[in-house]
N, C-alpha and C positions, 0 to 999 in steps of 0.2 A: 455542536459543530455543524458546519454547513451540510455535511452528508446526511445529517438527521432530518433536514428539511426538504429533501428530494422525495416528496410524497407522490404516491400513485393516486388516481382518483378514488375517493372514498376511504383513503387510508388515514388513520389518525397518527399524530406525532408519537404516541406511545407505541403503536404498532411498528412504526418506522424505527424507533430507537431499539426495539427488540430485534428487528431484522438486522440492523447494523451490528449490534452486539453479537448476534449469532454468526454473521459473516466474519467478524474480526476473530472470534473464537476459533472458527474453522480454519482461517488463515494461519493463526498461530500454531495450530496442530499440524497443518501441512508444512509449515516452515520447520517444525521440530522433526517431522518424518523425512524431510528432504525432498518432498514432492513439489514444493514451491521453492524457488531460489530468489535471493535478493541480487539485483544487478545495479551497479552504479554507472550512470551515464558519463559522457565526456565532460559535462558541465557540473557534475556532482549530484544530479537528481537520482532518484531510485525508482525501480519498478519491481514488481513481484512476478517474475517469470514463471509461468505454469499455473497461475491463479486463474481458474477458468470462470467464465461468465455465470455459470449456474450457481457457484458457491459465493460469488462476490456480491450478489444482491444490489447492484448499481452503486457499490462503494468504490471510490477511486483509490488508486495506490497512495496518493498523498494523504487522504483521509485515514486510510488504514495505518499508514506510517505514523501519523500524529497520534492516533488512538493507542497504538502499541507503545509508542514512546512515552505517552502520558501515563500509561500503566506500568512503566519501567520493566517491559518485557525482557527477560534474560535471553529468550530465544531470539528476539529481534536484535539485541545487542551482539550476540554471538554471530548471527548471520550477516549483519552489517560489517563486522570486523572481517569476516571471511570474504565478503564481496569487495571491500575496500582493498584487501591484500591482493585479490585476483585482478582488480581493475587498476591498481597502482595509483589510486586517488581516493580522497576522502569524500564522504557525503557532505554536500553543501546545503545547509538549511535555507540559504538565500535562493538557491536555484529551485528548490521545492516550493518555497513561498511565491516565487515568480511564475509558477505554473509549468515548469519544465516537466515533461512526462513522456512516456512511451505507451503506445497502444498495442505493440507487438512483442512484448517481452524483452525489450531492450535492443531490438535490431535497429530501430530508428527512434529519434527523439525530436520533440518540438515543444512549443509553448502555446499551442492552440488546440482546442478540443477537436 
């Protein structure tokens, strides 16, 4: 996945893959504990509100979403259902694929980095 290739200087792809896996594992644990919440934006994109910079290891919300989705995470499915009910709209994979995202836990949304 693209988030695997965001290497630091002198970092190997193997090191980066381990770093990404660790970040996704911590995110899933935080979702299960309720310290991180899924939010659905007005266009159907998602963000992980409360997922701090220290534990995310330069992994984007979209990458984390795709990883957890590919792993068939029950925690993610449950939290998405909760977020969709709260927001009154469904997650739209097209919005996520188009790059819609939030840098502030869902307060504002955009399609540019």
